[in-house]
C-alpha positions in Angstrom: -0.2 0.0 -0.1 1.1 3.6 -0.7 0.4 6.9 -0.2 -2.7 8.1 0.1 -4.5 4.5 0.8 -1.9 3.9 3.7 -4.4 5.1 6.5 -6.6 2.1 5.6 -4.2 0.0 8.0 -5.0 2.2 10.7 -0.7 2.7 11.7 1.6 3.2 8.6 5.1 3.8 10.1 4.9 6.3 12.2 1.4 7.5 11.7 -1.2 6.1 13.6 -4.6 7.4 12.0 -6.6 6.0 14.5 -4.9 8.8 16.6 -5.1 11.5 14.4 -9.1 10.6 13.8 -9.4 10.8 18.1 -7.3 14.1 17.9 -9.8 16.0 15.3 -12.8 15.2 17.6 -11.5 16.5 20.6 -10.4 19.3 18.9 -13.7 19.8 17.0 -15.3 18.7 20.9 -13.0 21.7 22.4 -13.7 24.6 19.7 -17.2 24.0 19.3 -17.7 23.5 22.6 -21.3 21.6 21.8 -20.1 18.4 20.9 -20.6 16.0 22.6 -17.3 13.9 24.2 -18.8 10.3 24.2 -18.8 7.8 21.4 -19.5 9.0 18.1 -21.0 7.6 15.7 -19.0 6.0 12.3 -19.4 5.0 8.7 -16.9 4.5 6.4 -17.5 3.0 2.6 -14.9 1.5 0.6 -11.3 2.5 1.7 -13.5 4.2 4.0 -15.3 1.2 5.8 -11.6 -0.7 5.8 -10.7 2.2 8.3 -13.8 2.4 10.2 -14.2 -1.5 11.0 -9.9 -1.6 12.0 -10.5 1.6 14.0 -13.3 0.0 15.8 -11.8 -3.2 16.8 -8.6 -1.1 18.1 -10.6 1.6 19.7 -14.4 0.2 20.2 -14.8 2.6 23.5 -15.4 5.6 21.0 -17.7 3.8 18.4 -21.4 3.8 19.6 -22.6 2.6 16.1 -20.4 1.5 13.0 -22.2 1.2 9.3 -19.4 -0.8 7.2 -20.3 -0.4 3.6 -18.4 -2.1 0.3 -15.1 -2.8 2.2 -12.8 -4.3 -0.3 -10.9 -5.7 2.1 -11.5 -6.7 5.8 -9.7 -7.5 8.9 -11.1 -10.7 10.1 -11.3 -11.2 14.0 -8.7 -14.0 14.3 -5.9 -13.9 16.5 -3.9 -16.0 14.3 -3.3 -14.2 10.9 -1.6 -10.9 11.4 -1.9 -7.3 11.3 -4.4 -6.2 8.9 -5.2 -9.8 7.8 -6.3 -10.6 11.0 -5.9 -9.4 14.4 -2.8 -11.8 16.0 -0.5 -9.6 19.1 -3.7 -6.4 18.9 -5.6 -6.2 21.9 -9.0 -6.1 20.6 -11.9 -6.8 23.6 -15.1 -8.9 22.2 -16.8 -7.8 25.2 -16.9 -4.1 24.5 -17.1 -4.4 20.3 -20.5 -6.4 21.5 -21.4 -2.8 22.8 -21.4 -1.9 19.6 -23.9 -1.5 16.7 -22.7 -2.7 13.2 -24.4 -2.8 9.9 -22.3 -4.5 7.0 -23.9 -2.9 3.9 -23.0 -3.8 0.1 -24.6 -3.3 -3.3 -25.8 -6.3 -4.8 -23.6 -5.7 -8.5 -20.4 -4.3 -6.6 -18.4 -7.2 -8.5 -15.2 -6.2 -10.0 -12.1 -8.0 -10.3 -10.8 -10.8 -8.2 -12.3 -11.0 -4.3 -16.0 -9.0 -5.1 -16.8 -6.4 -1.9 -19.7 -8.8 -1.4 -17.9 -11.8 -0.5 -15.5 -9.6 1.7 -19.1 -8.3 3.2 -20.1 -11.4 3.9 -16.4 -12.4 5.1 -16.2 -9.5 7.7 -20.1 -10.2 8.8 -19.1 -14.2 9.4 -15.6 -13.6 11.1 -17.5 -11.3 13.7 -20.6 -13.8 14.1 -18.4 -16.2 14.5 -16.3 -14.8 17.3 -19.3 -14.2 19.3 -20.4 -10.7 18.1 -24.3 -9.9 17.6 -23.9 -8.6 13.7 -27.0 -8.9 11.7 -27.3 -10.5 8.0 -24.9 -8.3 5.4 -27.4 -5.4 4.2 -27.4 -6.0 0.2 -28.8 -2.9 -1.6 -30.4 -4.3 -4.9 -29.4 -2.4 -8.3 -26.2 -0.6 -6.2 -23.2 -1.0 -7.5 -19.9 0.4 -6.0 -20.9 3.9 -5.9 -21.3 5.5 -2.6 -24.7 7.5 -3.2 -26.6 4.0 -4.2 -26.4 3.0 -0.5 -26.6 6.5 1.0 -30.7 5.7 1.8 -29.7 2.6 4.0 -27.1 4.2 5.9 -28.9 6.9 6.8 -32.2 4.8 7.2 -29.7 2.6 9.8 -28.3 5.2 11.3 -31.8 7.0 12.8 -33.2 3.9 13.7 -30.0 2.5 15.8 -29.9 6.4 17.2 -32.6 5.6 17.9 -34.4 9.0 15.8 -37.6 6.8 14.7 -38.7 4.4 12.7 -37.7 3.9 9.6 
């Protein structure tokens, strides 16, 4: 991985992108003052979904709810595989992860060369389930390819429900 894609791994060389996110959240909280310092709601699409679920593994206390949309690769909750394929040598608190509401969303037409994002989404969901997390089935958005806008309504509805903002 190089350049602009390094953030997906959370850590690259001496840069910790997870810590950068936490610093940004702290800065916004301090500057704007009327923002809750508690856990935040996190969503990521494609490479952002790779970052989002890896960030959650390492900082579950910071994430109130998580939407993982169309990841191109994933980190399995497998303690035999090294990071970023698995979580060997990483402190991952399954009990704390269980406290986060999570969904995995992908378009039913999101296929490309090699492993499709549909396969990646199912592998990630299965890994979470096999680790004891209560994550629902992968949400397949009918007619959607690899466009964030195709998934937007589904993601918004899920967040509204997970935040208790009304039925969807």
